[in-house]
N, C-alpha and C positions, 0 to 999 in steps of 0.2 A: 500494498500500499504504499514504504517512502515510498518509492516512486511516482504513481503514476499523482498523487498528491501531488511532490515537483513539476511531476508536467501538462496540472496540469495545472496550479498559479501560476506558470509561464505563460498558457496559450489559452489563456479563459475566452479571449473573443476571437479568435484563430486572424487578427488582423492589424496590420502597423497601427498603431494610434499615437502620433507623436506629444511627448509629454515633453513640458515647457523646453526651455532652451527655444535655438532657434531653428526655426522655420525645417523641412524639407530643404525644399523647393534652395536656402538658401549656404547649403554647405556640398559636401562633397566627397558622399561615397566610394572609399577601400574597401571591397572584395578578400575574403582568406576563405578558400573552403580545406577543410583538418579532414578529406579525404580523397582518395584521386575520381569515385563517382563524382560528385559533385561537382570536380576542378571538370570533370570534359565535361560535363550538361553546360555548366556555364562556357567553357571556350565554344559548344555549341551556339549555342545562344549569344553570343555575342556575333557571330560570322553570318548565321540567319535574319536579324537584324541589320547585319554590318548586307544583302543582301539586298534586300530591302530595300536599305538607300539607297544603291545605287540604281534601280528599276526607276526610280523617284526617275533618275535623268535620264537624256533620248543621247548622247551621245558613247559616243563610239570604246571611249575611254571611260567611259564605267560599265561600261556592257567586261571590260577586262575585266576592274577590276570585281565587278562584279565573278565572273568564271575562276577569279585565281581565288574569293569565296569561298566559293561552290568546292574547288578541288581540295581545297581545303577537308575539308564534311569529310567529303569524299575518302582522303589518309583518316580521319579516323574514325569512320567507319571501317575502315581495311586493319584498323588494330583496334575492335573491341566490342567483343558482340553489345550493342545499346539498345537495340530492347530487350534478352534478357538484364541486366545495368534497371529498363524503366521498371521493369518488371517486375524487379527485388523491389525498391523503393515504395511503389504504387501499393507492395503492399507494406511492406514498412508502416507508409501513411496510413491503414487500413489499420491495422492495428492500432495503431497511436489512438486513432479516431476514435475507435470501437472503443479503450478503456473509456476513454471520455466524453462521450455518446453518456457513460457511465454516472456523469461526476455530477457534485447538483454544483445550479448558479450556471451550465453548459447551454448558448443558444440549439440544442436539441434540432433543432430543423434543418438552418445553416449547413451545422454537422453531418444530417444524416441525406443534404440534397450533396453536399462533400464529399462523401461513399459511393451517395453515387453519380456522383462524375469519376470518381477508380473505378466502375463496375467499367463502364462506361467505356472509357482511355483502356481499359487492358482487357477488357474484351478488343478491342480494334488493336488491339498491337497485337492479337491471339492470333486473330484472321490471317496476320499478313506471314509474310513466307524468310523472314528478317530479314532475307540480302537487300537493303534496301540502298544501296549504295552501287550494285551486283548492273544494275542498267546503266548506271553512266561510266565504272570502271571496265566496260569492257568497250566500250564505245570506243571508233575509231577514233573522231576529235577530239576524246582528252586524254585520250593515253601520251596521242605525240605532244598536248600542251604541255602535259605533270613531265615528258619522255624529260621539252628545251625548258624547263622552267628554271633548272636544274643551276641552270646555264642565266648568268645576270645577263639582261634584255634578251636574253633566246626565243623568244617568243616575237622578232620580229616580223614582217611580211616576206621577207626571203628566206625565213627559216619557215614560219611553216601557211607555206600558201595558201589552201585553203579555212586556214585559223580569217589571216584575212581575206578570205574572201565572203565568210557566216558575216565578220565583222561589218562588210561594208551592205550587208542586208539591208533593207527599210526596217524603222524602229520598230514598228509592229510585231515585224519576223520577227526577228532576239528577243521582241518577250513569247511570243508565246511557244517559239522553247524554250526559253522558261521555265515559264509557265507545266510545259507536259517534263522541264528534269525534275521538274519540289513536288512538285501536285505526292509522288511516293512518300514524300519525309513530311505531309500534314501531319503525317499522327504520330508518329517521333517529338515534329518543332510541339502540339498540346501538350502534348506530355511531358516532355518539357520543362514548360512555363509554366505547365496545372508543377511538380514537382518545386522550382525557387518557389513561386511568387507561395505557396507555401508555407517555406519553407524558411523568405524572409520577413512575412507577413506571424512569426511565431513566436518570437516575440518584442517587447520595448523598450523603445534603447534607454540607458544608464546615461546623465553624467557622472566624464574621468577626470585627472587630470591628472598628466605622464608625466611625475617630475621631471626639471628639467629634460623636455624631450626621455623623452624612457619611460615602461610601462607594462609590468610583463606576470600575471593571472596562471596560472594554475585550474585546471577543471575539475566539474565532479565526475570517476572514473562509471558509476552507479545511473545517471545521463547521454543522450544518445549528441555531443553537439554536434555539430557537421560546418558553420559556417559563420565567421568572423564578421563583421563587418560595425566599423572605424568614418562615421558621421563629422569632415572637420569644414571649420568656417571657410565658407568660398573666397573670403578674402583674406586667410593665412598665407603666410608667406612658406610654413612650411607640408611638408606632402607624407603620407603614414607607410612603416613602409611595415611588413607585418610578416613572422616567421612564425613555423610551431608545428605543432601538430595538437595530436589524441589526448595526452596530458594538459599541457600547457602551451601559452604564446603569449610573442613578445611586441610590443607595439613602440618601433620608433621612427618619430619627428623631425625627418633631415632637413635643409635647409640643400635646394639643391643652385646646382655654380655650373654656369653650361662652362665655364676652363677647367676650374678643380674637380676635386671630388666631395658630393656629397657631403652632409659635415650633421652630426646631429645636433641640436634647438639646446643652448646651455637654457631655456627659458625653462618654465613651467607650459605649459601646452593641453586650456580645458577642450577635450570632441566626446564625444556621442559613440560608445561603448556597446553594440549589440548583440550575441553570445543566441547562434538560434542555432536552436536545439528540438524544431517536429522531429 
C-alpha cells in the first residue's frame, strides 16, 4: 500500500498544474530520460515533430530536411523493436491506472477514459506486423540516400540524380509521397504521444535552488521514476546540464561560451523540478 499511496499523491489529477512561480511559457524546459525506452520515445517524438514542421513549407530544402528526419526514424526502427517497447509501456500505464482507479479522491471518469485509450492503442499496435519501417528501409530511393548521407554533402544532384528528380517534382507530389510514407507510423506516433504526455503530466513541479549552480538528489528506488524535467527562467543566462540514472541525478547550471568551455555558475540558481513517475 505504501507504493500506491505515494503514486496516488504524486498523480492525483493526472494533469500538470503549474503551482506558483513563473508561467510555463516563461520557462525553458530541459528533459532527461532515466531509461533507454523513454530516451528512444523522446527522440522519435522530436523527429516526427521535425517532419511535421518541414512539411509545412514548400521548398526543396524543407523536403530535404524532412527526408533526413525520416531517415533517422528508419534507423531507430532498424535498431529497436519499437512496437514491443510501446506495448510494454502501455501495459505499465494500464496497471498504474488500475491502481489509481481504486484510490479515493481520483477522477475515475478520466482514469477510465485513459484506460480505454490505452486499450485501443494496444489493439491497433497488436494488429500491425511490427515492421513499421520495412516499407521504407528497402525502398531504392531511401537506400541510396542513406548510403550517400554518410559522406558530407553526399546527396548532391550529381550524386543522386534520382533523388534530385524527386525533389524537382511539384510540391503536392512530394507531400503526397510523404503522406504515404508516414501513414504506417500513425499508431506509433499516437502511442508515443500518449505515453510521453501522460508521463509529463504525472507530477507537479517543485521550486528548488541550485546552490552555486549545483543540485543533486537521490531517487526513491520503490518508485518508477522515468523522466526529470527542469524549468528555467527564459531570461536566465544559464542552461541546465542533467546527468544521472535510476539511483540519483545531478543538475549543473552552466554559463555558455562561444569561445571557452562552458563553466558552472557560481550563483544560486532558482528553478522548477519535476520528477515524472507514472
